[in-house]
N, CA, C and O atoms as CSV, one atom per row, in Angstrom:
chain,resi,resn,atom,element,x,y,z
A,1,MET,N,N,260.346,223.938,138.836
A,1,MET,CA,C,260.346,223.978,137.444
A,1,MET,C,C,258.994,224.466,136.981
A,1,MET,O,O,258.824,224.692,135.783
A,2,ARG,N,N,257.881,224.666,137.984
A,2,ARG,CA,C,256.641,225.068,137.552
A,2,ARG,C,C,256.788,226.545,136.914
A,2,ARG,O,O,257.491,227.419,137.419
A,3,GLY,N,N,256.059,226.697,135.783
A,3,GLY,CA,C,256.268,227.986,135.069
A,3,GLY,C,C,257.254,227.853,133.894
A,3,GLY,O,O,257.154,228.593,132.916
A,4,LEU,N,N,258.146,226.967,133.986
A,4,LEU,CA,C,259.237,226.698,132.928
A,4,LEU,C,C,258.724,225.481,131.976
A,4,LEU,O,O,258.859,225.500,130.752
A,5,LEU,N,N,258.160,224.495,132.653
A,5,LEU,CA,C,257.819,223.306,131.908
A,5,LEU,C,C,256.335,223.290,131.672
A,5,LEU,O,O,255.617,223.887,132.474
A,6,PRO,N,N,255.806,222.660,130.645
A,6,PRO,CA,C,254.421,222.502,130.409
A,6,PRO,C,C,253.694,221.581,131.519
A,6,PRO,O,O,254.330,220.653,132.019
A,7,GLU,N,N,252.565,221.799,131.845
A,7,GLU,CA,C,251.749,221.069,132.839
A,7,GLU,C,C,251.831,219.651,132.539
A,7,GLU,O,O,251.959,218.862,133.475
A,8,SER,N,N,251.767,219.210,131.260
A,8,SER,CA,C,251.667,217.823,130.864
A,8,SER,C,C,252.867,217.196,131.367
A,8,SER,O,O,252.781,216.047,131.800
A,9,VAL,N,N,253.992,217.812,131.366
A,9,VAL,CA,C,255.307,217.225,131.632
A,9,VAL,C,C,255.377,217.142,133.149
A,9,VAL,O,O,255.748,216.111,133.711
A,10,LEU,N,N,255.027,218.206,133.785
A,10,LEU,CA,C,255.086,218.180,135.386
A,10,LEU,C,C,254.097,217.239,135.930
A,10,LEU,O,O,254.357,216.788,137.046
A,11,GLU,N,N,253.017,216.857,135.362
A,11,GLU,CA,C,252.079,215.870,135.857
A,11,GLU,C,C,252.269,214.517,135.255
A,11,GLU,O,O,251.468,213.634,135.564
A,12,SER,N,N,253.206,214.270,134.463
A,12,SER,CA,C,253.307,212.989,133.716
A,12,SER,C,C,253.739,211.955,134.882
A,12,SER,O,O,254.215,212.267,135.973
A,13,ASP,N,N,253.466,210.649,134.403
A,13,ASP,CA,C,253.881,209.581,135.205
A,13,ASP,C,C,255.309,209.420,135.274
A,13,ASP,O,O,255.997,209.871,134.359
A,14,PRO,N,N,255.895,208.764,136.363
A,14,PRO,CA,C,257.368,208.532,136.504
A,14,PRO,C,C,258.018,207.845,135.322
A,14,PRO,O,O,257.383,206.976,134.723
A,15,VAL,N,N,259.255,208.181,134.944
A,15,VAL,CA,C,259.831,207.735,133.756
A,15,VAL,C,C,260.010,206.218,133.976
A,15,VAL,O,O,260.278,205.774,135.092
A,16,GLY,N,N,259.854,205.421,132.876
A,16,GLY,CA,C,259.958,203.909,133.042
A,16,GLY,C,C,258.619,203.224,133.045
A,16,GLY,O,O,258.611,202.068,132.623
A,17,LEU,N,N,257.540,203.726,133.434
A,17,LEU,CA,C,256.208,203.158,133.569
A,17,LEU,C,C,255.636,203.240,132.305
A,17,LEU,O,O,255.327,204.339,131.843
A,18,LEU,N,N,255.441,202.107,131.631
A,18,LEU,CA,C,254.962,202.073,130.241
A,18,LEU,C,C,253.434,201.596,130.216
A,18,LEU,O,O,252.854,201.367,129.155
A,19,GLY,N,N,252.847,201.469,131.432
A,19,GLY,CA,C,251.523,200.990,131.306
A,19,GLY,C,C,250.444,202.015,130.795
A,19,GLY,O,O,249.422,201.575,130.268
A,20,GLY,N,N,250.635,203.333,130.932
A,20,GLY,CA,C,249.769,204.131,130.505
A,20,GLY,C,C,249.909,204.246,128.866
A,20,GLY,O,O,248.918,204.433,128.160
A,21,LEU,N,N,251.158,204.124,128.369
A,21,LEU,CA,C,251.434,203.971,126.828
A,21,LEU,C,C,250.716,202.740,126.339
A,21,LEU,O,O,249.949,202.837,125.381
A,22,PHE,N,N,250.917,201.616,126.928
A,22,PHE,CA,C,250.223,200.470,126.514
A,22,PHE,C,C,248.772,200.488,126.459
A,22,PHE,O,O,248.136,200.053,125.499
A,23,LEU,N,N,248.220,201.035,127.577
A,23,LEU,CA,C,246.648,201.146,127.459
A,23,LEU,C,C,246.196,202.077,126.405
A,23,LEU,O,O,245.176,201.799,125.775
A,24,ARG,N,N,246.928,203.264,126.128
A,24,ARG,CA,C,246.546,204.156,125.054
A,24,ARG,C,C,246.753,203.471,123.677
A,24,ARG,O,O,245.984,203.724,122.749
A,25,GLY,N,N,247.842,202.559,123.531
A,25,GLY,CA,C,247.947,201.912,122.265
A,25,GLY,C,C,246.851,200.876,122.063
A,25,GLY,O,O,246.309,200.716,120.970
A,26,ILE,N,N,246.551,200.198,123.119
A,26,ILE,CA,C,245.427,199.194,122.925
A,26,ILE,C,C,244.121,199.925,122.678
A,26,ILE,O,O,243.278,199.375,121.970
A,27,GLU,N,N,243.881,201.133,123.208
A,27,GLU,CA,C,242.622,201.900,123.125
A,27,GLU,C,C,242.553,202.523,121.612
A,27,GLU,O,O,241.499,202.540,120.976
A,28,LEU,N,N,243.642,202.971,121.165
A,28,LEU,CA,C,243.756,203.567,119.846
A,28,LEU,C,C,243.672,202.516,118.656
A,28,LEU,O,O,243.296,202.852,117.533
A,29,ASN,N,N,244.035,201.269,118.970
A,29,ASN,CA,C,244.200,200.296,117.994
A,29,ASN,C,C,243.295,198.981,118.307
A,29,ASN,O,O,243.504,197.909,117.739
A,30,ARG,N,N,242.354,199.159,119.190
A,30,ARG,CA,C,241.525,198.027,119.703
A,30,ARG,C,C,241.028,197.109,118.571
A,30,ARG,O,O,241.166,195.892,118.696
A,31,HIS,N,N,240.483,197.610,117.523
A,31,HIS,CA,C,239.981,196.886,116.338
A,31,HIS,C,C,241.027,196.140,115.607
A,31,HIS,O,O,240.810,194.982,115.250
A,32,HIS,N,N,242.208,196.765,115.350
A,32,HIS,CA,C,243.279,196.018,114.813
A,32,HIS,C,C,243.768,195.011,115.607
A,32,HIS,O,O,244.059,193.943,115.068
A,33,VAL,N,N,243.939,195.180,117.004
A,33,VAL,CA,C,244.574,194.268,117.803
A,33,VAL,C,C,243.552,193.016,117.985
A,33,VAL,O,O,244.018,191.877,118.014
A,34,MET,N,N,242.252,193.224,118.098
A,34,MET,CA,C,241.310,192.180,118.072
A,34,MET,C,C,241.427,191.421,116.796
A,34,MET,O,O,241.511,190.194,116.862
A,35,GLU,N,N,241.440,191.999,115.686
A,35,GLU,CA,C,241.443,191.183,114.582
A,35,GLU,C,C,242.817,190.445,114.375
A,35,GLU,O,O,242.781,189.269,114.014
A,36,LEU,N,N,244.057,191.082,114.588
A,36,LEU,CA,C,245.225,190.367,114.504
A,36,LEU,C,C,245.519,189.418,115.459
A,36,LEU,O,O,246.221,188.456,115.147
A,37,VAL,N,N,245.028,189.563,116.730
A,37,VAL,CA,C,245.470,188.706,117.798
A,37,VAL,C,C,244.282,187.657,117.955
A,37,VAL,O,O,244.436,186.462,117.705
A,38,PHE,N,N,243.176,188.171,118.357
A,38,PHE,CA,C,242.095,187.254,118.787
A,38,PHE,C,C,241.316,186.626,117.731
A,38,PHE,O,O,240.878,185.497,117.956
A,39,ARG,N,N,241.039,187.267,116.442
A,39,ARG,CA,C,240.301,186.641,115.510
A,39,ARG,C,C,240.974,185.860,114.404
A,39,ARG,O,O,240.346,185.128,113.639
A,40,HIS,N,N,242.212,186.039,114.357
A,40,HIS,CA,C,243.109,185.398,113.302
A,40,HIS,C,C,243.041,183.885,113.583
A,40,HIS,O,O,243.383,183.402,114.662
A,41,PRO,N,N,242.557,183.139,112.498
A,41,PRO,CA,C,242.384,181.645,112.729
A,41,PRO,C,C,243.613,180.949,113.082
A,41,PRO,O,O,243.563,179.975,113.833
A,42,ARG,N,N,244.736,181.382,112.590
A,42,ARG,CA,C,245.918,180.574,113.043
A,42,ARG,C,C,246.932,181.334,114.034
A,42,ARG,O,O,248.156,181.287,113.911
A,43,SER,N,N,246.314,181.969,114.933
A,43,SER,CA,C,247.081,182.560,116.084
A,43,SER,C,C,247.859,181.519,116.801
A,43,SER,O,O,247.301,180.579,117.368
A,44,ASP,N,N,249.221,181.692,116.778
A,44,ASP,CA,C,250.040,180.639,117.301
A,44,ASP,C,C,249.974,180.772,118.949
A,44,ASP,O,O,250.139,179.773,119.650
A,45,TRP,N,N,249.731,182.012,119.490
A,45,TRP,CA,C,249.793,182.067,120.849
A,45,TRP,C,C,248.625,181.335,121.689
A,45,TRP,O,O,248.699,181.095,122.894
A,46,ALA,N,N,247.530,181.018,120.848
A,46,ALA,CA,C,246.324,180.420,121.328
A,46,ALA,C,C,246.673,178.877,122.060
A,46,ALA,O,O,245.962,178.331,122.905
A,47,ARG,N,N,247.712,178.446,121.603
A,47,ARG,CA,C,248.252,177.159,122.170
A,47,ARG,C,C,248.651,177.187,123.594
A,47,ARG,O,O,248.681,176.158,124.269
A,48,TYR,N,N,248.979,178.440,124.091
A,48,TYR,CA,C,249.588,178.650,125.226
A,48,TYR,C,C,248.658,179.291,126.277
A,48,TYR,O,O,248.672,178.981,127.468
A,49,VAL,N,N,247.773,180.304,125.670
A,49,VAL,CA,C,246.922,181.050,126.499
A,49,VAL,C,C,245.517,180.989,126.220
A,49,VAL,O,O,245.169,181.012,125.039
A,50,GLU,N,N,244.647,180.914,127.144
A,50,GLU,CA,C,243.237,180.841,126.970
A,50,GLU,C,C,242.782,182.171,126.465
A,50,GLU,O,O,243.198,183.176,127.042
A,51,ARG,N,N,241.913,182.292,125.379
A,51,ARG,CA,C,241.403,183.575,124.955
A,51,ARG,C,C,240.606,184.344,126.121
A,51,ARG,O,O,240.679,185.556,126.318
A,52,SER,N,N,239.815,183.413,126.875
A,52,SER,CA,C,238.979,184.049,127.970
A,52,SER,C,C,239.820,184.778,129.027
A,52,SER,O,O,239.303,185.705,129.651
A,53,TRP,N,N,240.968,184.446,129.239
A,53,TRP,CA,C,241.914,185.084,130.128
A,53,TRP,C,C,242.242,186.499,129.635
A,53,TRP,O,O,242.406,187.380,130.479
A,54,LEU,N,N,242.348,186.773,128.357
A,54,LEU,CA,C,242.828,188.087,127.861
A,54,LEU,C,C,241.514,188.921,127.439
A,54,LEU,O,O,241.561,190.141,127.596
A,55,GLU,N,N,240.500,188.415,126.982
A,55,GLU,CA,C,239.407,189.362,126.417
A,55,GLU,C,C,239.015,190.435,127.380
A,55,GLU,O,O,238.718,191.552,126.958
A,56,PRO,N,N,239.000,190.153,128.637
A,56,PRO,CA,C,238.537,191.409,129.531
A,56,PRO,C,C,239.630,192.491,129.540
A,56,PRO,O,O,239.325,193.608,129.958
A,57,PHE,N,N,240.875,192.247,129.114
A,57,PHE,CA,C,241.996,193.259,129.096
A,57,PHE,C,C,242.192,193.893,127.853
A,57,PHE,O,O,243.001,194.814,127.746
A,58,ALA,N,N,241.450,193.438,126.800
A,58,ALA,CA,C,241.744,194.113,125.511
A,58,ALA,C,C,240.933,195.436,125.433
A,58,ALA,O,O,241.172,196.193,124.492
A,59,SER,N,N,240.125,195.725,126.222
A,59,SER,CA,C,239.469,197.089,126.303
A,59,SER,C,C,240.324,197.997,126.612
A,59,SER,O,O,240.061,199.139,126.233
A,60,GLY,N,N,241.491,197.781,127.325
A,60,GLY,CA,C,242.463,198.889,127.579
A,60,GLY,C,C,242.124,199.756,128.805
A,60,GLY,O,O,242.598,200.879,128.978
A,61,THR,N,N,241.266,199.145,129.640
A,61,THR,CA,C,240.868,199.831,130.879
A,61,THR,C,C,241.886,199.856,132.019
A,61,THR,O,O,242.468,198.818,132.333
A,62,PRO,N,N,242.113,200.998,132.640
A,62,PRO,CA,C,243.138,200.912,133.769
A,62,PRO,C,C,242.431,200.543,134.971
A,62,PRO,O,O,241.202,200.579,135.028
A,63,PRO,N,N,243.228,200.158,136.016
A,63,PRO,CA,C,244.639,200.197,136.117
A,63,PRO,C,C,245.330,199.028,135.585
A,63,PRO,O,O,244.710,197.984,135.380
A,64,ILE,N,N,246.666,199.149,135.332
A,64,ILE,CA,C,247.356,197.918,134.694
A,64,ILE,C,C,247.224,196.878,135.746
A,64,ILE,O,O,247.330,197.086,136.955
A,65,GLU,N,N,246.947,195.574,135.090
A,65,GLU,CA,C,246.880,194.300,135.799
A,65,GLU,C,C,247.715,193.363,135.261
A,65,GLU,O,O,248.375,193.607,134.251
A,66,LEU,N,N,247.761,192.178,135.907
A,66,LEU,CA,C,248.461,191.065,135.309
A,66,LEU,C,C,248.101,190.613,133.950
A,66,LEU,O,O,248.897,190.172,133.121
A,67,GLY,N,N,246.789,190.768,133.794
A,67,GLY,CA,C,246.119,190.385,132.427
A,67,GLY,C,C,246.609,191.264,131.324
A,67,GLY,O,O,246.817,190.806,130.201
A,68,HIS,N,N,246.795,192.516,131.626
A,68,HIS,CA,C,247.369,193.466,130.680
A,68,HIS,C,C,248.875,193.121,130.221
A,68,HIS,O,O,249.241,193.264,129.054
A,69,THR,N,N,249.631,192.699,131.150
A,69,THR,CA,C,251.095,192.218,130.991
A,69,THR,C,C,250.917,191.042,130.059
A,69,THR,O,O,251.481,191.036,128.965
A,70,ILE,N,N,250.129,190.022,130.471
A,70,ILE,CA,C,249.962,188.830,129.657
A,70,ILE,C,C,249.497,189.129,128.208
A,70,ILE,O,O,249.978,188.462,127.292
A,71,LEU,N,N,248.572,190.116,127.953
A,71,LEU,CA,C,248.160,190.498,126.709
A,71,LEU,C,C,249.271,191.221,126.022
A,71,LEU,O,O,249.400,191.009,124.816
A,72,TRP,N,N,250.111,192.063,126.631
A,72,TRP,CA,C,251.248,192.670,125.897
A,72,TRP,C,C,252.150,191.558,125.464
A,72,TRP,O,O,252.583,191.578,124.312
A,73,ARG,N,N,252.462,190.626,126.250
A,73,ARG,CA,C,253.266,189.470,125.770
A,73,ARG,C,C,252.793,188.709,124.613
A,73,ARG,O,O,253.540,188.358,123.701
A,74,VAL,N,N,251.406,188.434,124.670
A,74,VAL,CA,C,250.722,187.751,123.663
A,74,VAL,C,C,250.844,188.456,122.273
A,74,VAL,O,O,251.070,187.823,121.242
A,75,ILE,N,N,250.700,189.632,122.311
A,75,ILE,CA,C,250.677,190.634,121.080
A,75,ILE,C,C,252.126,190.450,120.573
A,75,ILE,O,O,252.322,190.097,119.410
A,76,SER,N,N,253.064,190.667,121.362
A,76,SER,CA,C,254.535,190.670,121.058
A,76,SER,C,C,254.912,189.403,120.410
A,76,SER,O,O,255.530,189.334,119.347
A,77,TYR,N,N,254.471,188.319,121.172
A,77,TYR,CA,C,254.820,186.982,120.572
A,77,TYR,C,C,254.224,186.769,119.316
A,77,TYR,O,O,254.915,186.367,118.380
A,78,GLU,N,N,252.879,187.018,119.170
A,78,GLU,CA,C,252.193,186.854,117.764
A,78,GLU,C,C,252.928,187.509,116.637
A,78,GLU,O,O,253.285,186.942,115.604
A,79,LEU,N,N,253.139,188.923,116.989
A,79,LEU,CA,C,253.858,189.562,115.811
A,79,LEU,C,C,255.294,189.121,115.599
A,79,LEU,O,O,255.813,189.256,114.491
A,80,TRP,N,N,255.955,188.596,116.628
A,80,TRP,CA,C,257.297,187.918,116.379
A,80,TRP,C,C,257.252,186.792,115.593
A,80,TRP,O,O,258.062,186.603,114.686
A,81,VAL,N,N,256.237,185.917,115.913
A,81,VAL,CA,C,256.126,184.594,115.209
A,81,VAL,C,C,255.768,184.980,113.739
A,81,VAL,O,O,256.384,184.399,112.846
A,82,ARG,N,N,254.938,185.799,113.452
A,82,ARG,CA,C,254.416,186.180,112.125
A,82,ARG,C,C,255.677,186.846,111.337
A,82,ARG,O,O,255.862,186.676,110.132
A,83,HIS,N,N,256.410,187.525,112.068
A,83,HIS,CA,C,257.709,188.188,111.308
A,83,HIS,C,C,258.550,186.997,110.961
A,83,HIS,O,O,258.986,186.941,109.811
A,84,LEU,N,N,258.842,186.014,111.828
A,84,LEU,CA,C,259.763,184.903,111.518
A,84,LEU,C,C,259.266,184.099,110.267
A,84,LEU,O,O,259.991,183.690,109.359
A,85,ILE,N,N,257.908,183.940,110.372
A,85,ILE,CA,C,257.411,183.010,109.279
A,85,ILE,C,C,257.364,183.829,107.914
A,85,ILE,O,O,257.392,183.209,106.850
A,86,ASN,N,N,257.297,185.150,107.937
A,86,ASN,CA,C,257.291,185.948,106.641
A,86,ASN,C,C,258.781,186.081,106.143
A,86,ASN,O,O,258.997,186.417,104.978
A,87,ARG,N,N,259.711,185.843,106.937
A,87,ARG,CA,C,261.110,185.969,106.576
A,87,ARG,C,C,261.551,184.685,105.824
A,87,ARG,O,O,262.521,184.727,105.068
A,88,ARG,N,N,260.845,183.542,106.026
A,88,ARG,CA,C,261.317,182.299,105.351
A,88,ARG,C,C,260.933,182.316,103.907
A,88,ARG,O,O,261.235,181.372,103.177
């Protein structure tokens, strides 16, 4: 397919791996994520996960590690909880 497809497609990661997308999202939105997740005084996730576990992974640095996975779940959980609260 060389010559028919752009190099970015030919050199892309295998389908299904979202690590690069996740790291890019953290990198592009680091300030917002830090404010939303870490500095919000009523973050629900803090009852279950120590902040010190996640802070090193909020920088979005590769390679993907377990801490990035936990960070992804914390962000998702926090947004889900806030969505439920706002629906009431």
